[in-house]
C-alpha positions in Angstrom: 162.3 121.9 92.1 165.5 123.2 93.6 164.6 126.1 95.8 163.5 124.8 99.1 166.0 124.8 101.9 163.9 122.4 103.9 161.4 119.6 103.7 159.4 117.8 106.4 158.8 114.1 106.8 155.2 113.5 107.5 153.5 110.3 108.5 149.9 109.5 107.7 148.0 109.3 111.0 144.4 109.2 109.8 142.5 108.9 106.6 138.7 109.7 106.4 136.1 110.6 103.8 135.1 114.2 104.4 132.5 114.3 101.7 131.7 112.0 98.7 134.5 113.6 96.7 136.9 114.8 99.3 139.4 112.8 101.4 140.9 114.2 104.6 144.4 113.1 105.7 145.9 114.0 109.0 149.7 114.0 109.0 152.0 113.9 112.0 155.4 112.9 113.2 158.3 114.5 115.1 159.7 116.2 112.0 156.4 118.2 111.5 157.0 119.9 114.9 159.5 122.0 113.0 156.9 123.1 110.4 156.1 126.8 110.7 152.8 128.1 109.2 153.0 131.1 107.0 149.9 132.4 108.7 148.1 132.7 105.4 144.7 130.9 105.4 145.3 129.9 101.8 148.8 128.7 102.4 150.0 126.0 100.0 152.8 123.5 100.0 154.2 120.8 97.8 153.4 117.2 98.7 156.0 114.7 97.5 154.4 111.3 97.0 155.7 107.8 97.3 156.7 106.1 94.1 154.3 103.4 92.8 154.4 100.3 94.9 156.1 102.1 97.8 154.7 103.5 101.0 157.4 106.2 101.7 158.3 109.1 99.6 162.0 109.5 98.9 163.9 112.2 100.8 165.4 115.1 98.8 169.1 115.5 98.2 171.0 118.5 99.5 172.5 120.6 96.6 175.7 122.6 96.5 173.7 125.9 97.0 172.1 124.5 100.2 168.7 123.9 98.7 167.0 120.5 98.5 166.0 118.9 95.3 165.2 115.6 93.5 167.1 114.1 90.6 165.7 115.4 87.3 165.8 112.0 85.8 164.2 110.2 88.7 161.9 112.8 90.2 158.9 111.5 92.3 155.4 112.7 91.7 154.6 115.9 93.6 151.6 118.2 93.7 150.7 121.5 95.4 148.0 121.4 98.1 146.4 123.8 100.7 147.1 123.3 104.4 143.6 122.9 105.9 144.7 123.0 109.4 148.1 122.9 111.3 148.7 122.4 115.0 152.2 123.3 116.1 151.6 121.9 119.5 150.7 118.4 118.4 152.7 118.4 115.2 149.7 117.5 113.2 148.9 119.0 109.7 145.7 118.3 107.7 145.3 118.3 103.9 142.0 117.6 102.1 142.4 115.8 98.7 139.7 116.0 95.9 138.8 112.6 94.5 139.2 112.6 90.7 140.3 110.3 88.0 143.8 110.3 86.7 145.4 112.5 89.4 148.6 111.1 91.0 147.9 112.8 94.3 144.2 111.9 94.3 145.0 108.3 93.5 147.5 108.1 96.3 145.1 109.7 98.8 142.3 107.3 98.1 144.6 104.4 98.8 146.7 105.9 101.6 147.0 104.0 104.8 148.2 104.9 108.3 151.9 104.8 108.4 152.5 105.9 104.8 155.1 108.7 104.5 155.3 111.9 102.3 157.6 114.8 102.2 156.2 118.3 102.6 157.7 121.6 101.6 157.4 124.9 103.5 154.1 126.8 102.8 153.1 130.3 101.6 149.8 132.0 100.6 148.3 135.0 98.8 145.1 136.0 100.6 145.6 139.6 101.6 142.5 141.8 102.0 143.1 145.5 102.4 142.4 146.8 105.8 139.5 148.9 104.6 137.6 146.1 102.9 134.0 146.3 104.1 133.1 143.0 102.5 134.8 140.0 100.8 133.7 138.0 97.8 135.2 134.5 97.9 135.0 132.1 94.9 136.2 128.5 95.0 135.8 125.2 93.3 136.5 121.9 95.0 140.3 122.3 95.0 139.9 125.6 96.9 137.4 124.5 99.6 140.2 123.9 102.1 141.5 127.4 101.8 138.0 128.8 101.8 137.3 127.0 105.0 140.3 128.5 106.7 139.5 132.0 105.5 136.0 131.8 106.8 137.0 130.2 110.1 139.5 133.0 110.8 137.1 135.9 109.9 136.1 137.8 113.0 132.6 138.7 114.0 131.2 141.7 112.2 132.9 140.9 108.9 130.8 140.3 105.8 131.6 137.6 103.3 129.8 136.4 100.1 130.7 132.9 99.0 130.3 131.4 95.5 131.4 127.7 95.7 131.3 125.1 93.0 131.2 121.4 94.0 130.9 118.1 92.2 127.6 117.1 93.8 125.4 118.6 96.6 126.9 116.2 99.1 130.2 118.0 98.8 128.9 121.1 100.4 130.7 121.8 103.7 129.5 123.3 106.9 132.1 125.8 108.0 132.1 127.4 111.5 132.6 131.1 111.4 131.8 134.2 113.5 131.5 136.3 110.3 128.3 137.2 108.5 128.4 134.8 105.5 126.0 134.2 102.6 126.5 131.1 100.5 125.7 130.2 96.9 126.6 126.5 96.1 126.8 125.5 92.5 126.6 121.7 92.1 127.4 119.5 89.2 129.5 121.8 87.1 133.2 122.6 86.8 135.7 120.5 88.7 136.8 118.6 85.6 133.2 117.5 84.9 132.3 120.3 82.5 132.5 124.1 82.1 132.6 126.1 85.4 129.7 128.4 86.4 131.7 130.5 88.8 132.5 133.3 86.4 128.9 133.5 85.2 127.7 133.6 88.8 130.1 136.4 89.5 128.9 138.5 86.6 125.3 138.1 87.7 126.1 139.2 91.3 125.1 142.6 92.5 128.2 143.7 94.5 127.7 145.5 97.9 128.4 149.2 98.3 131.8 150.3 99.8 135.3 149.0 99.3 135.6 145.2 98.9 138.1 142.4 98.3 137.8 139.4 95.9 139.6 136.1 96.3 139.2 133.4 93.7 140.9 130.0 93.4 140.0 127.3 90.8 140.7 126.3 87.2 143.3 128.5 85.4 141.2 129.5 82.4 138.3 130.5 84.7 140.8 132.5 86.9 141.9 134.5 83.8 138.3 135.3 83.0 137.7 136.5 86.5 140.9 138.5 86.6 140.1 140.2 83.3 136.6 141.1 84.5 137.7 142.5 87.8 140.5 144.6 86.2 138.9 145.7 83.0 135.2 145.9 83.7 135.1 146.6 87.4 138.3 148.7 87.2 139.7 147.4 90.5 143.4 147.9 91.4 145.4 144.8 91.9 145.6 145.2 95.7 141.8 144.6 95.9 141.8 141.1 94.5 143.7 137.8 94.5 143.0 135.4 91.6 144.7 132.1 91.6 144.7 129.2 89.1 145.0 126.0 91.2 144.8 123.6 88.3 144.5 123.6 84.5 142.1 121.7 82.2 143.8 120.2 79.2 147.1 120.6 80.9 149.1 118.4 78.5 148.2 120.5 75.5 148.9 123.7 77.4 152.3 122.5 78.6 153.3 121.4 75.1 152.6 124.9 73.8 154.3 126.6 76.9 157.5 124.6 76.3 157.7 126.3 72.9 157.2 129.9 74.1 157.6 129.8 77.9 161.1 131.3 78.1 160.1 134.4 76.2 156.9 134.8 78.3 158.9 134.7 81.5 161.2 137.4 80.2 158.0 139.5 79.5 157.1 139.3 83.2 160.7 139.9 84.4 160.9 143.0 82.2 157.6 144.3 83.5 158.8 144.0 87.1 162.2 145.6 86.2 160.3 148.5 84.7 158.9 149.4 88.1 155.4 147.8 87.7 153.9 146.3 90.9 153.7 142.5 91.0 150.0 142.6 90.3 150.4 145.0 87.3 153.3 142.9 86.0 151.1 139.8 86.2 148.5 141.6 84.0 151.2 142.1 81.4 152.2 138.5 81.7 148.6 137.3 81.4 148.1 139.4 78.2 151.2 137.8 76.7 150.0 134.3 77.6 146.7 135.1 75.9 148.4 136.3 72.7 150.5 133.2 72.6 147.3 131.0 72.7 147.8 130.1 76.3 
């Protein structure tokens, strides 16, 4: 990885089944008292996992430039996850893991025991509604429910939010305490690696409220592109009025094989767009168009 100046050793303190397809793990330990939240409700970090047959993840090695990294030829499994809750006073940090077949992190979480150890990177997030947003539209699949939960919990009274959330089965719906005025539409049995997602279709059918709004989406990458294209081209929203994130990718192996062939050139497209003076959001539009043309 090579760009973190710090990692945090985190001990598993508690493992519980949050819903039929979500596992909650509470981490703690003295080292986590140094962890500083970014303040973003959708903040994400990297979880470095123990190697197979081991209970403690290896510590990173300090590089010449001061960053921490793992050997390229012996890198442990690591995945990006949302921080569901963090308590600086107790040094506890909570991460919710989706149960699914074939995932290194999901497989570890299902078998995790108290005393197991991971390494956690610093965290950052993207949720940034404009100050004049009269309402928010929040779309999430299972992987984004932890971020959705924090967003709703932190919304103050008087704020309006519309939620479209896609879960594996009805039992995965979550009750979230919030002071805001929230309406929910739960889509069960689609997306989440079990078939095509219905989030984009539900968005297109939705009658949006009057006044300035803000859209936040997090889910499968192909669905995120469809949402982003719709918001930009059909709704005509500027990039500061939405945040669209691809948390995971279906058919990742095929996608990565293709990206390895053309990725360097695509990254230069984005860098050139930023260098030309485009905002980060507009440069991302250019990058997404290049990805689409490349069959990605």
